[in-house]
C-alpha positions in Angstrom: -3.9 165.3 -143.3 -1.3 162.6 -142.3 1.2 161.3 -144.8 1.1 157.5 -144.9 3.3 155.6 -147.2 4.4 151.9 -147.7 7.8 151.1 -146.3 9.1 150.3 -149.7 9.0 154.1 -150.5 11.9 154.6 -148.0 14.2 153.7 -150.9 13.6 157.1 -152.3 15.3 159.0 -149.5 15.6 162.3 -151.3 11.8 162.4 -151.8 11.1 161.4 -148.2 13.5 164.2 -147.0 11.8 166.7 -149.3 8.3 165.7 -148.1 9.4 165.9 -144.4 10.8 169.4 -144.8 8.0 170.7 -147.0 5.1 169.5 -144.9 6.7 169.8 -141.4 4.7 166.8 -140.1 5.5 163.2 -139.4 5.5 160.7 -142.3 4.0 157.3 -141.3 5.3 154.2 -143.0 3.4 150.9 -143.1 4.6 147.4 -143.4 2.1 144.7 -144.4 -0.7 147.2 -143.8 0.4 148.0 -140.2 2.1 151.1 -138.8 5.8 150.5 -138.6 7.9 153.7 -138.7 7.5 157.4 -138.4 10.0 159.9 -140.0 10.1 163.6 -139.6 12.5 166.5 -140.3 15.0 167.5 -137.7 13.4 170.9 -137.3 10.0 169.4 -136.7 11.5 166.9 -134.2 13.1 169.7 -132.3 9.8 171.6 -132.1 7.9 168.5 -131.2 10.3 167.6 -128.4 10.2 171.1 -127.0 6.4 171.2 -127.0 6.3 167.7 -125.4 8.6 168.8 -122.6 6.3 171.8 -121.9 3.2 169.6 -121.8 4.9 167.2 -119.5 5.9 170.0 -117.1 2.3 171.3 -117.1 0.9 167.8 -116.4 3.4 167.3 -113.6 2.5 170.7 -112.0 -1.2 169.9 -112.3 -0.7 166.5 -110.7 1.3 168.1 -107.8 -1.5 170.6 -107.1 -4.1 167.8 -107.3 -2.0 165.9 -104.7 -2.1 168.8 -102.3 0.8 171.1 -103.3 0.3 174.8 -102.7 0.4 176.8 -105.9 2.8 179.7 -106.0 1.7 183.1 -107.2 3.3 184.7 -110.3 4.9 187.4 -108.2 6.3 184.7 -105.8 7.6 182.7 -108.8 9.3 185.8 -110.3 10.9 186.7 -107.0 12.2 183.2 -106.4 13.6 182.9 -110.0 15.2 186.4 -109.8 16.9 185.5 -106.5 18.1 182.1 -107.9 19.5 183.4 -111.1 20.4 187.1 -110.3 21.2 187.0 -106.6 
């Protein structure tokens, strides 16, 4: 369940930090009843950014195939990567 707090609760930074690390999910802050800020632990942010990059790469590859690119087999991909990185 998402954590939603009023922006005035940001004054208690120790509590916010504890919540962010304990729950490992974003904390949403509202101002005048509207979403204003999102705070998360550094660990959760790193995970989120890494997952987002993977999702973006998958979306890009799917779009390329939809636009007519020829997919590469797993064996071809391994061979190409081995040649690139190990000669």
